[in-house]
C-alpha positions in Angstrom: 200.7 100.9 119.6 204.1 101.7 118.2 204.6 103.9 115.0 205.0 101.1 112.4 206.1 101.2 108.6 204.8 100.0 105.8 206.6 98.4 103.1 205.1 99.1 99.8 205.2 97.2 96.0 205.3 100.6 94.0 203.3 98.8 91.2 199.4 99.2 91.3 198.6 102.2 93.8 202.0 104.1 93.2 203.4 105.1 96.1 200.6 105.7 98.1 199.8 103.5 101.0 196.3 105.0 101.8 194.2 104.1 103.4 196.4 102.0 105.7 198.3 105.3 106.7 195.1 105.2 109.1 197.7 102.9 111.3 201.0 103.1 109.7 203.2 106.2 110.5 205.7 105.7 108.0 206.4 104.5 104.4 209.0 102.9 102.9 209.9 101.8 99.0 209.8 98.0 99.1 211.5 98.0 95.8 214.6 99.6 97.0 214.6 98.2 100.6 212.7 96.1 103.1 215.1 97.4 106.1 213.1 98.1 109.3 209.7 98.1 107.9 207.0 96.2 110.3 204.7 94.7 107.1 204.8 94.7 103.4 202.2 95.4 101.4 201.0 94.4 97.8 198.8 96.1 95.4 196.5 95.3 92.5 196.9 95.3 89.2 196.5 92.4 86.4 196.2 88.4 87.0 199.0 86.9 88.0 201.1 84.1 86.2 199.1 80.6 86.6 202.3 78.6 87.0 202.0 80.2 90.5 199.5 78.0 91.7 200.1 75.3 89.6 197.5 75.8 86.7 197.8 76.2 82.6 196.3 79.8 81.6 192.8 79.8 81.3 191.9 81.5 77.9 190.4 84.3 80.2 193.4 84.8 81.9 195.2 88.4 81.6 198.5 86.7 82.3 200.6 86.7 79.1 203.9 84.1 77.8 204.8 81.1 79.3 206.2 82.5 82.1 205.4 84.9 85.1 206.1 88.1 84.4 208.7 90.1 86.0 206.2 91.4 88.4 205.2 88.8 89.7 209.2 87.1 90.3 209.9 90.5 92.3 206.9 90.2 94.6 206.8 86.0 94.7 211.0 86.7 96.2 209.7 89.0 98.2 207.1 87.1 99.9 209.8 84.4 100.2 211.8 86.9 102.1 209.3 88.5 103.9 208.1 84.8 105.5 211.7 83.8 106.2 211.8 86.9 108.0 209.1 86.7 110.2 207.4 89.9 108.5 203.3 90.3 108.0 201.9 90.8 104.4 199.2 92.9 103.2 197.4 92.1 100.0 195.0 93.2 97.9 192.9 92.3 95.2 196.0 90.7 92.9 197.8 91.2 95.9 195.3 89.2 98.1 195.5 86.1 95.3 199.0 85.9 95.0 199.0 85.5 98.6 196.4 83.0 98.3 198.7 81.2 95.9 202.4 81.3 98.0 200.6 80.2 100.8 199.8 76.6 98.5 196.2 77.6 97.9 194.8 78.7 94.4 192.8 80.6 92.0 189.3 80.5 90.4 190.7 82.3 87.0 187.1 83.7 86.1 184.1 84.2 88.0 181.3 86.3 86.9 179.1 88.2 89.2 182.4 90.4 90.8 183.9 93.1 88.6 183.1 96.8 89.3 180.3 98.1 87.3 177.7 97.7 90.0 180.0 99.6 92.2 181.0 96.6 94.9 178.5 94.5 96.8 178.5 93.4 100.9 180.7 91.6 102.7 180.1 89.3 105.7 181.9 88.8 108.5 181.9 87.6 112.0 184.1 90.2 113.3 181.0 92.7 111.7 177.9 93.3 113.6 176.5 93.5 110.3 177.3 93.8 106.6 179.3 96.7 105.1 179.7 97.4 101.7 183.3 96.2 99.7 184.6 97.9 96.6 185.2 94.8 93.7 186.6 94.7 90.8 188.2 91.4 89.6 187.6 88.2 87.7 189.6 85.7 89.5 189.0 85.0 92.7 191.5 82.9 96.0 190.5 79.6 96.7 192.5 78.4 99.9 189.8 75.9 101.0 192.5 73.4 100.9 195.2 75.3 103.0 195.2 76.7 106.4 193.2 80.0 106.5 191.1 81.9 108.7 187.8 83.1 106.6 187.3 86.4 107.8 184.9 87.9 105.0 182.8 86.7 102.4 179.9 87.2 100.5 176.7 86.3 101.5 175.0 84.6 98.7 177.2 83.1 95.7 177.7 86.0 93.2 179.2 84.2 90.7 177.3 81.8 88.3 180.6 80.3 86.6 183.7 79.5 88.3 186.3 78.6 85.4 189.7 77.4 86.0 192.0 75.8 83.3 190.6 72.7 82.3 187.0 73.6 82.4 184.5 74.7 85.9 184.4 73.8 89.6 181.5 74.1 91.5 181.4 76.7 94.8 178.4 74.8 96.3 178.7 74.5 99.9 181.4 77.0 99.4 181.5 80.9 100.7 183.0 83.5 98.2 186.4 84.3 99.7 186.5 88.5 99.9 189.1 88.9 103.3 191.9 85.7 104.5 193.9 85.4 106.9 196.7 82.8 106.2 198.6 82.2 109.0 201.8 79.9 108.3 202.6 83.2 105.9 201.2 86.0 107.7 199.4 87.0 105.0 195.9 89.4 105.0 194.3 89.0 101.7 191.7 91.8 101.1 190.2 91.1 97.4 188.1 94.8 97.4 189.9 97.7 97.1 189.9 99.6 100.0 191.9 102.7 98.7 189.2 103.1 96.9 186.8 103.8 99.8 189.2 106.1 102.0 187.4 107.1 104.7 184.8 104.3 104.5 183.5 101.5 107.0 185.6 99.1 104.7 188.7 101.0 105.1 188.1 101.3 108.4 187.7 97.9 108.7 190.3 96.8 107.0 192.8 98.9 109.2 191.2 97.1 111.9 191.8 93.3 110.8 196.0 94.6 110.3 196.0 95.5 113.9 194.0 92.5 114.9 195.9 89.9 112.5 199.3 91.2 111.9 200.2 92.6 115.3 197.9 90.5 117.4 196.1 92.9 119.5 192.1 93.1 119.2 191.3 96.6 118.5 188.9 96.5 116.3 
């Protein structure tokens, strides 16, 4: 594969693109320019504003104020640019949740069972011969079920006992808890775990393989 350039948003994981330097040979600060990039990555951080996915603020939301933050606005506009210009996107944790919202999906504003005090949990995928261990540190969760998506990885069991939205709670009976989702209409790969916390692990290697397979249309995984 040719030498690829990853544009990074410099909030959440700083100027590092690890572990995606396994796939991308060069990096570029996307807050300055995205000229010549082959994909853009959106890192983790605090909750995105619920107005971006049509909800009111839940009491457990970390989003402050009545309007999206300056980071929300910058990254949302950058996603618009990427979509118009056919630039693939990678989202990690908060970035995954924003990709889900940008694709027209929604978020569960508070879910139990996914915080990082246990170190993570197993994920399942048709692309894996057996489950692997994923990092986990989030209290919000993607809800992509109402928009076109490919469910790549999921929890084997329901880890949460509460799935809270702005006006109460919803049931996840019959629906898996999403961990990695691909949104084809925006070329967005949404990874709920943190591969940058597990460099050299099967999880990080798996995520790099998914970037190649889903964003650059090859089967090198």
